[in-house]
C-alpha positions in Angstrom: -22.9 -42.5 -44.8 -21.1 -41.4 -48.3 -24.4 -40.6 -49.5 -25.3 -38.3 -46.8 -22.0 -36.4 -46.7 -22.3 -34.9 -50.3 -25.3 -33.1 -49.7 -24.1 -31.9 -46.3 -20.7 -30.7 -48.2 -22.9 -29.1 -51.4 -25.1 -27.6 -48.9 -21.7 -26.0 -47.2 -20.5 -24.7 -49.9 -23.7 -22.8 -51.4 -23.9 -21.0 -47.7 -20.3 -20.0 -48.2 -20.8 -19.0 -51.5 -23.7 -16.9 -50.5 -21.9 -15.4 -47.6 -19.2 -14.1 -49.8 -21.5 -12.4 -52.3 -23.4 -10.5 -49.5 -23.2 -7.0 -50.5 -22.9 -5.8 -46.9 -19.6 -7.9 -46.4 -18.1 -8.1 -49.9 -17.1 -4.6 -50.1 -15.6 -4.4 -46.8 -11.7 -4.3 -46.0 -10.0 -7.6 -46.1 -9.8 -9.0 -42.5 -12.2 -6.8 -41.2 -14.6 -9.7 -40.6 -11.8 -11.5 -38.8 -11.2 -9.0 -36.1 -13.7 -9.2 -33.7 -12.1 -8.7 -30.8 -9.8 -12.0 -30.6 -6.9 -10.0 -31.6 -6.9 -7.3 -28.7 -3.1 -8.0 -27.4 -2.0 -7.5 -31.2 -3.7 -4.6 -31.9 -2.5 -3.0 -28.3 1.0 -4.1 -29.2 0.9 -2.5 -32.9 -0.6 0.9 -31.2 2.0 1.0 -28.5 4.8 0.4 -31.3 3.4 3.8 -32.6 2.5 5.5 -29.9 3.5 9.7 -29.7 5.1 11.3 -26.7 1.8 12.6 -26.0 0.2 10.0 -25.7 2.8 7.6 -23.8 2.6 10.3 -21.1 -1.4 9.9 -20.9 -1.1 6.4 -20.8 1.4 6.5 -18.1 -1.0 9.1 -16.2 -3.9 6.7 -16.3 -1.8 4.1 -15.0 0.2 6.0 -12.2 -4.0 7.2 -11.2 -4.5 3.3 -11.5 -1.9 1.8 -9.6 -1.0 4.5 -6.6 -3.2 6.9 -5.1 -2.2 10.2 -6.6 -4.4 12.3 -4.0 -3.0 13.2 -0.7 -5.5 15.1 2.0 -5.0 17.7 4.7 -6.4 19.1 7.6 -8.4 22.0 8.1 -6.2 25.0 7.4 -2.8 22.5 7.6 0.0 21.6 5.3 1.8 19.2 8.0 1.5 15.7 6.1 -0.8 13.2 7.8 0.5 9.7 8.5 -2.1 8.6 5.8 -0.5 11.1 3.3 3.1 9.9 4.2 1.9 6.1 3.0 0.7 7.7 -0.2 3.6 9.8 -0.8 5.9 6.6 0.0 4.1 4.7 -2.6 4.2 7.1 -5.0 7.9 7.6 -4.7 8.3 3.7 -5.3 6.4 4.0 -8.5 8.2 7.0 -9.6 11.6 5.1 -9.1 10.5 2.5 -11.7 10.4 5.7 -14.5 13.5 7.3 -14.2 12.4 8.8 -17.9 9.6 10.7 -16.4 8.9 14.0 -14.9 6.0 14.9 -12.8 4.0 17.8 -11.2 2.6 18.3 -7.7 -0.2 20.7 -7.5 -1.8 22.2 -4.3 -6.0 22.6 -3.4 -7.6 23.9 -0.4 -11.4 24.2 0.3 -13.3 27.6 -0.2 -13.2 28.4 3.3 -10.9 31.8 3.8 -9.9 34.1 1.1 -8.3 33.5 -2.3 -5.1 34.7 -1.8 -5.0 32.9 1.6 -6.1 30.0 0.3 -3.6 30.5 -2.8 -0.5 30.3 -0.5 -2.2 27.5 1.4 -2.3 25.2 -1.6 1.2 26.1 -2.3 2.8 24.9 1.0 0.5 21.8 0.6 2.3 21.2 -2.8 5.6 21.7 -1.2 4.8 19.7 1.9 4.3 16.7 -0.9 7.7 17.4 -3.0 9.5 17.7 -0.1 8.6 14.2 1.2 9.1 13.0 -2.4 12.6 14.3 -2.6 13.4 12.8 1.0 12.1 9.3 -0.5 15.2 9.9 -3.2 13.3 11.3 -6.0 15.2 14.2 -7.7 14.0 17.4 -7.3 14.5 18.1 -10.8 12.1 15.6 -12.2 9.2 17.3 -9.6 9.1 20.3 -12.7 5.8 21.8 -11.9 5.0 23.0 -8.2 1.5 24.9 -8.6 -1.3 26.0 -6.0 -5.0 26.0 -7.5 -6.0 27.6 -3.9 -9.7 27.4 -4.3 -10.2 27.6 -7.8 -10.6 23.7 -8.4 -12.8 22.0 -5.9 -13.7 18.5 -6.0 -16.8 19.4 -4.4 -18.6 22.5 -4.9 -19.2 23.9 -1.3 -18.5 26.8 1.0 -18.3 24.7 4.0 -15.0 23.1 5.0 -14.7 19.6 2.9 -11.6 17.6 2.9 -11.8 16.4 -0.5 -11.0 19.7 -1.4 -8.0 20.1 0.7 -5.5 18.4 -1.4 -1.9 17.8 -3.1 -2.0 16.1 -6.7 1.0 14.1 -8.1 0.2 13.8 -11.9 2.8 12.5 -14.8 4.0 15.7 -16.3 6.2 14.2 -19.3 9.4 13.2 -20.2 12.7 14.0 -18.8 14.9 16.4 -20.6 17.4 13.8 -22.5 14.7 11.4 -23.3 12.8 14.0 -25.5 12.6 12.6 -29.5 12.8 8.8 -28.9 11.9 6.5 -31.3 8.0 5.4 -30.9 9.1 2.1 -30.2 11.0 3.2 -27.2 8.0 4.7 -25.6 6.1 1.3 -26.0 9.2 -0.1 -24.3 9.3 2.2 -21.0 5.6 2.1 -20.4 5.6 -1.5 -20.8 8.9 -2.4 -18.7 7.3 -4.7 -15.9 5.9 -6.9 -19.2 9.7 -7.0 -20.6 11.3 -7.7 -17.4 8.7 -10.2 -16.7 10.3 -12.3 -19.7 13.6 -12.4 -18.7 14.2 -15.8 -16.9 17.5 -16.1 -14.0 19.7 -18.4 -15.1 22.1 -20.8 -12.9 25.3 -19.3 -12.7 27.9 -22.0 -13.7 29.6 -21.4 -10.1 26.3 -22.9 -8.4 26.2 -25.8 -10.4 30.0 -27.0 -10.0 29.6 -26.4 -6.5 26.3 -28.5 -5.8 28.0 -31.3 -8.0 31.3 -31.4 -6.3 30.3 -30.4 -2.6 28.7 -33.2 -0.4 25.2 -33.1 0.1 23.7 -31.0 2.9 20.1 -30.5 4.1 18.1 -27.7 3.2 
């Protein structure tokens, strides 16, 4: 067995030396051949630690759009909220409450039926309806900093016919609220990864509960 091991070890060492001398890998940065994707979490954490306000805003917007629908739709020539729109806005409000440092914007849109002037006003009424509902859900008006109508200028579907996908109000992440600007980069990571941090906090049994469970007579559950 020993006679077989020696040639095997020698062959392994020879292959290692040959690969080390490979000109395609010899001049690469140290560690470049190690991180083939298996250290994705570490890379992500380092990136978030050095994140800028602009990048943090973009990250939150992507997350908001992925976790809560940012769009509500309207009936033709109407600015009243449908029951479905109210449900979506309630979910938006719950998400917004989790991030008191963040400001949001609401933009109103219409389809291409009607005049541009009329649709400009209709889009604004739709944005106002969405904002009013969010405020009614407990969101401070000061955090809804942009209330804009794009009217018919930004259709989702390019058609002159009535199109429900164009009749919409869109909520988006605008940036960080006044008083939160100038945060250290690491603070942005703490904000956008808040649920991850909170999930690591385990509840502890209170001393009073432990004492009562010891001194009190046994009872059914």
